[in-house]
Structures are given as C-alpha cells and as structure tokens.
N, C-alpha and C positions, 0 to 999 in steps of 0.2 A: 153618151160619148165618154170614152175612157181618157181622162187627162193624165198625162205623164209629166211630172216635174223635171225640168232640166237642172240637175244638181250642180252645186258649186264644186269646182275642182280645187281652187285655192283662193285665199284672200291675201293679196300681196302688198306689203308696205312700199313706200317710195324708196328708190335707191338714192345713194348720195348724189347731190346735184352736180352738174358740170356746166361750164359756160359754152355756149355756141356763139361765136363772135364775142362782142362785149355787151350785147343787149338782151340775151336770152339765157336765163338761168334755169336749166331743165333737169327734170328727173326722167331718165329713160326707163320705161317699163318693159319694152321689147324693141329690137331683138337682143340688145346687149344686157339690159338689166335682168331680164328673165327670159329663158328659152320657152316661148309659148307658141302653141299652134293657133295663130290668129289670121292666117291667110284668108282674104286678100290684103289684110292690113299687115304691112311689113314692119312699120316703126311707129311707136307712140312716145313722143316727147311731151312732158307736161311742165310748163312754166307755172308752178304754183305761185299764188299771190305774193308779190314782193314789191316794196316801195323803192322806186328809183329816184334818186335826187335830181334836181333840175340841172340841165346841162345845155349849153348852146349848140355843141356839135352832137347830133343824134347818135346814140349807140345802135349797134345792129350787126349785120353780116354783109360784107362786101360781095362783089361779083363772084358767082360760083356756078358751075354747070350742073345739070341734071339730065339723065336719060333713062327711059324704061319704066317710068312709074308716074304717079300723080302726087302732088303735095296738097294737103288740106289743112288750112289754118283757121282756127276758131278763136275769136277774141272774146274774153270775158271782162277784162279791164285794160285800159290803155288804148293805144292806137298805133297801127303799123302802116308805114308807107312802103310801097313795093314797086318794082319795075322789072320788066324782062325784055329779052332780045326779040320777042315777037311783037313788041310795040304796046304791050299792056302795062298800065300803071294806074295807081290809085291809092286810096287809104281805106283800111278796114278798121271799123270802130266796134265797140262792144255789141255783141249779137250778130255781127257780120261774119261771113265765111268766104275765104278765098280758096277756090278749087282749081288748081293749076295742073294741066296735063302736060308734063314735060315730053313724054313719048320719045320721038326721034332725037330730041336734043334742044336744050334751051339754056340761056344764061339768065341768072336771076340775082337780085339783091333786095334786101329788106332791112329797114331801119325803123326805129321809133319815129313816129310822125313829129314834125318840127314843133308844133304848138305843144304837144304832150312833152316833148323833150325839154322845152323851155320852162315848163311849170313843174315837171316831175309828177310822181304820183304812183298809185297802185297799178301794177302790170300783171296780167294773168292770161295765158293763152294755152291752147293745145295745138300741136302739129302732128299730123299723121302722114305717113307715106303709104299710099295705096298701090299695090302691085298691079301691073297690066299683064294680061295673057300674051304669049309670044307673038300672036298674030296682030296685036295692036302696039307692040313696043316701038315700032318704027313708023307709027302713024304721025300725022301732022300735029304739032303742039297746039293746044287751045287753052282758053281761060274762061272760068265761070266766076264772076264776082257776084256773090249773093248777099244782098242787103237784108238786114234783120226783118224789115217789113215785107220782104218777099218770101219769107219762110212760113209755110203753112203750119198752123197750130191746131191741135186737138185738145179741147178742154177736158179736164178730168172731173168726173161728177162731184157734186157737193162743194163746188168752188175749191177743189183740191189742188189746182195748178193746171199745168198744160204740158203737152209733148210737142216740141218743135221738130218737124220732120225735115231734116236736112237732106237725106237720101232714103230711097226705098218707099214704103207705104205703110201707114198705120191707120186702122179704122177707116179704110177706103180713102184716106187723104194722102196724096202723093207728095214726095219730097221735091225740093227745088233743084237739086243737083242731078245731072245726067251722068250715069255711071256705065262702065264697060262690062261689068259683071254684077250679078245680083248682090246687093248689100243693103243693110239698114243702118243709118246713122241718125240718132235722135239726141236732141238736147232736152232733158227732162227737168222741169222745175216743179217740185212737190212741196206743198204746205205740210206742216207737221200733222201727222195722223192720217194723211191721204195715202191711198193704195192704188197702184196701177199694175196691170197684168199684160204680158206680152207673150206671143207665140211665134217660135221660129223653128224651121226644120231641124231635126236632130243633128244632122251633119254640119250645120252652119257653125263656124267658129265664132264664139260669143264672149263678150266681156263688157264690164261697165267700170268707168272711172268715176269715183265719187269726187266731185269738184268741191262741194261744200255740204256740210250737214252730217247726219247720222241716219243710216237706213237699216232695215231688216229685210233679208232676202229669203223668199220661199218660207216665210213664217218661222224661220229657224236660225239663220246666221246673221250676225251683225257686222256692219262695216261703217267706217267713217271717212272723213275727208282725207284726200291724198292717198287713197288705197285703190287698188285695181282688183276687181272680182272676176276671176276666170272660171268659165263654166265647162263642164264635161260635154262631150259630143254624144249626149244621151238625152232623151226626153225632149219636150218642146216648150213647156210653159215656165215662165219666170214671173214671180210676183215680187214687187218692191213696195215696202211700206216705209214712209218717212217718219223717223222718230223725232226729228226736228226739221225745220225748213231746209230743204236740200236741193242741190243741183247735181245732176248725173248725166254723164255722156255715155250713151249705149252704142256699142258696135256689134254687128252681127253680119256675117257674110258667107257666101258659098266659097269654099276653098278653091284656089287655083292649083290644080295638081300637076305642076310642072317643076322641073329643076330650077334652082335659083343660084345665080352667080352675082354676088354683091361686092362692090369695091367703092368705098367712098360715096360719091354722089351718083353712082351708076348701079342700076339694078336690072340685070339681064338674065339669060338662061344658061350661058356658057362662058368659060374664060376667054374663048376666042372673041366673043361679042364684047366682053369687057375691054380687051385690047383694041378692038375696033373703035369703041367709044372713046378711049384715051387718045387714039390717033386722030379721030375726027375732031375732037376738042382742040388738040394741039394744032391742027390744020385750019382752025377757024370756022369749022362747019356748023357751029352752034349759033352763029350770028355774032352781032356786035352789040355791046352795051357800054355806055360811057359811065365811068366811075363817079 
C-alpha cells in the first residue's frame, strides 16, 4: 500500500488575545486570526492557560443568541456553568465537552462556575463553532453534555498515552458526540517519545492545536504549545511524535461546500437569512432565558 503523507501547510502562532465577556481571554486562530480552509469548523477560540483571581461574582458572558451552527466547548482547567433557553443547564469540568446545537435559534449564557470563581485558579478551554449544512440550519436545537468518563479512549502502544475520541472514529472506537456531517475531533495526550499516526481523506480540512508540550509532525516539522498546525488538502497520513509530554486537539472534517453568511452570533447561507435571524431574535422567537 502506497502511503502518502498529508503535508503541513503552515504552523501558526497565536494571535493577540481578546476578551469575550469578562471571563474568556481567547486567541482566535480562525476565521479572524487566520483565513484558513477548515470547514466544517468555522471558528476556533483558544483560552490558553491563565490564572483568574478569586471573585464572588463569576466572570463570563451574559445572554446571547446563536443560530445556524453548533458550539463545542472543551475544558482543560477550570469549570464553566451554562444555561440555555431550551432548558439545558449544568457545569462542565476538566475533560468534559459541551456540544450545543443552536440550529434554528437559542439563547445562551456561560460563566465561571461559582465554586471555581470563589477560589480562582487556572482556566483553560477551547471553543469551536461547527457549521451546519443549510438543510439542518433550522432544525430543532439540542444539547449533548459529554462527561469525561463517557469519552472513549484508545491507548497508544508502549504506555505512550491515549487518544480521546470526542467525535468520529479512531481505531474502530467511536466518538461520544453525534454530528451532522463527517468529522474527527480527538483530544490526544502523548507521553514524551510516543508516536501516533492518523489517516484522513485527502480532501478533509485538517489541523491540530498544540495545547501543551512540543511535537514533531511527519518526522520533519516541529511545533509547540499555543500553535496551530494547518495541513494541505493532499495526502492522507499524519504522524505526531511527542518531544515532551504533550496535549493536542486534532480537528479533521469533510468540508461543507455551501456559501456562508456570517454576522455576529449568526451563521447562515445568505444575507436574507441573516436578516431573518436578527428579526426572529428581536421578536423573541429564540425563547426566554433569565439573566
């Protein structure tokens, strides 16, 4: 079998951080930081590890709408309390994943969890926006709260760490999340010296965010923490070797080849649909959520 390596297109350093509300200090890698082909992933915000001081009133983001896509939040340090207008609420802790399908429209708020806010401490998360195909954009909102112990893991040989399969399938192990289009979302924890190999279709848009550590990609290029490695739409195989103990978020997915109209918290296909979303929000069609 002829193996064709999926080459690296670019290794991108973190952009200058910006605050989302008063509780999330994020580096945006795309779409604003860099113009990358990463569909179905539309946005990647990375709150690199930062220590928040103790505070009685939790920091966060107040009530805001979403339509036309999904938000995926992965927690590495800290704790987030959330609530939406569909009646979902809870707390996500380190290792947990919140996969919220806004679809036809939802109101949402998210804050540092009260006990975490009271003590302060390290806070580190990733948030993704995952686009939906036009035929699903107006479907009913839903919520997947995925606890760390529900995420299937694949051990890497020689006690080299493991791959947590959040979405997709790796080594015949299926991910916990149900998705609308084909995609792979893995949280990879590698011990120093360990190597892991992945195969994805050549046309899948693929990238990895180095959360912690130092890695070598395809036996040739090095990257370290708070960098994003973007791959070309060529070849199929990626090899990652940990130079130090490392944590990596891997994203790969089949592109949604449809026009995009984006405005604030709305991600649709046309400007007319954006105007409809604004009107529906102003008319209260996204439900009610108490501040």
